[in-house]
N, C-alpha and C positions, 0 to 999 in steps of 0.2 A: 396663870390657871388656863385653862380653852373652857370656854364658856359654850360650848357647844351643848345638843343634845347629846342623854350618853348613849342611843343608835348612832349616830354621826360619829361619835367618837370611838364606837367599838369598829366600825365600817373603815376609817382613819385606820386605824391599829391592823387592821386584817388586810387592809390594802398594801399597807407599808410592810406587814410583816412576809407576804404573798412576792412583794418584789424584792426581799432579804434572799426568800429562799430561791427564788428565779435562777437569781443573780449566781448563788450556791452551786446551782444544777449546771450551769452555764447554759442557761434559755434563753440569757437576754437581747432584745435586740441589735443585729447585727450594725456595726459603727460606722461611720463615717470616715474612717482614720486617711492617712496623710496616703497611703499602700493599698486601701480600700477597692477590691474587687480589680487587682489585678494579677492576678494568679497566670492565667493565659495571656494577658495584656505583655507583661515584662518576661514572660519565657525568652529562651533562647532557643534560635529555630532548630529543627531535626534535623541532628547530624550535622550541629555548626555550633557546637558546646565544645568547651576546654580553652585553651590558649585565644588570646586576642592578636588579625594579622595585625605585622608591624603597619603596615600600609594605614591604619587607621592613626599612629603616632605620628606620619613621617608627611603625611597629605599639609598643603600648604594653603590654608584660611585667609583669605584678603575681605576688607572690610567692602560692603555691599554685592556680596556673590548671594546667591541661592543657597541653602544649607534647607535639609531634612532631619527635623529630631526624631532620632529612633530609640527607644531608650536599651541600654546596653545592661540585661537583668544583673548581670555577675559585675558588674560595678558599681559599688553604692553610692560612691563619694560622685558628687559635681549631677547628680541628677535630677532632671526636671520634674515638673509633676506632673499627674498623669493625663491630664490635659492635654499638655502637649506635646503627648509622644503619635506621631502621624502628622506634626505641623509641617509647614514649609515657611521660612521666614528668612530675614537678611541680616547678614552680618554686619554689626555696627559697633564691634568692640573686639580684639584677639590678647589675648593676654595668656603668662608662659601655660597653662595647662588647658586652659577653658575660652569656649567662642561665645561672646556676646551675642544673643541673635534678638530681634525683632518680629515679634508675634502679633498678630492682630488676632483679639480674642471681641465676640461679642457677648457684651452687657446688657442685657438690659434692650430695649431701645436705640443701643448707638454702638459703636467697633475700635474699641480701644488699641492703642499701639501698646502691647506690653513688654518690656526689656527684659531677657532672664538672662543668665551665665551660665552655661552648658560644658561637663568638661567634653575633649573633645570624641572620648568613645560613644557621646550618646549623638554624636551628628557625623551626615554626612552630605559630601555636595548631591544638590537637586539637579537633576535635569526637568524639571520644569520648563526652562528655556531654551532648552537645545537644539528644537529645532528652529527659534526665532534666530538664535546665532549664526543656523548652520543657512538660512538664507538669507539672511545678512552680507554674509560670505559671497553666495551665490550673485546677490545682486549687486555686488560692486565690480564682481567680476563682468557680469552681461553689462553695465554700465563703462567698462571701461573701454570693453571690447566696443560698444557701440559706437562711443566717444572719437576712437581709431577709425570707424566708418565714415565719422561725420553726421550720427543719426544722435538723435531723441526717440528711446524709448520708456515703456509704463513698467515697471515691475510688479505693479498691483497685482494682488492674485485673483482671477476671473473666478468664479463656480464654475465648477463641471457641469456643460451644455447638455440637451438632450444626443444620443448618439446618434451617428451620421447614416442616411438613406443609404438602402444598398438592393441590388438586383438579386432576386434568389434564379438561379438558373441551373440547368441538366434533371428538370424535372415537368415532366407533363402533364397538362393543365385537364381538367375533367369538369365538364358542367355540370351539375346533380342539380333536379329538378324533383319538387315536393309533390309527392302523390296525392289528388284532389281527397277531402277526408270527407267520407259518404257517413251524414246521422245515419241514417236508417239503416243500414246493413252492419251499422255499430251497434246497434242497439240489441239490432235480433242476435249480435252474438261474435259478428265479426267477420273477414271471409272466407 
């Protein structure tokens, strides 16, 4: 039995009824479900709908490689949570149909390494360290050439310095002399 005052009982009944009425009308506040707010996030790109390219399934992923998680909305199986869409991680496990990806996630004041399994349709090789790998190859080549010459070179990247100086040619030099300023004449209205 409720021990509250009649006015409070009426108020509680009224709000409960109001909530039920709002629910029936479909005016409840939006929920925070698994796929909430993903209408545009998981949408297939313009003119990229339809069959999934065979390359997606024929790619070879190795442990330690960098991959980008890019959700394909057409494939519901093995789909990661919306948080991981657009994130880059490293492969830590390879199974028959899925890839184990390790992704950093900030939780409060710390960064946790999250390990998730994602189907191959939702991952693609990352280009994040492409420049580094290319630089490594170039450096190895330069070192081999220097060793053949009997030199020791530095492969460190140097910041771009200022542009080198140059002489301006093919112009005539004109000396410009300022006109002396006449205060009295200026007050009268100019020359």
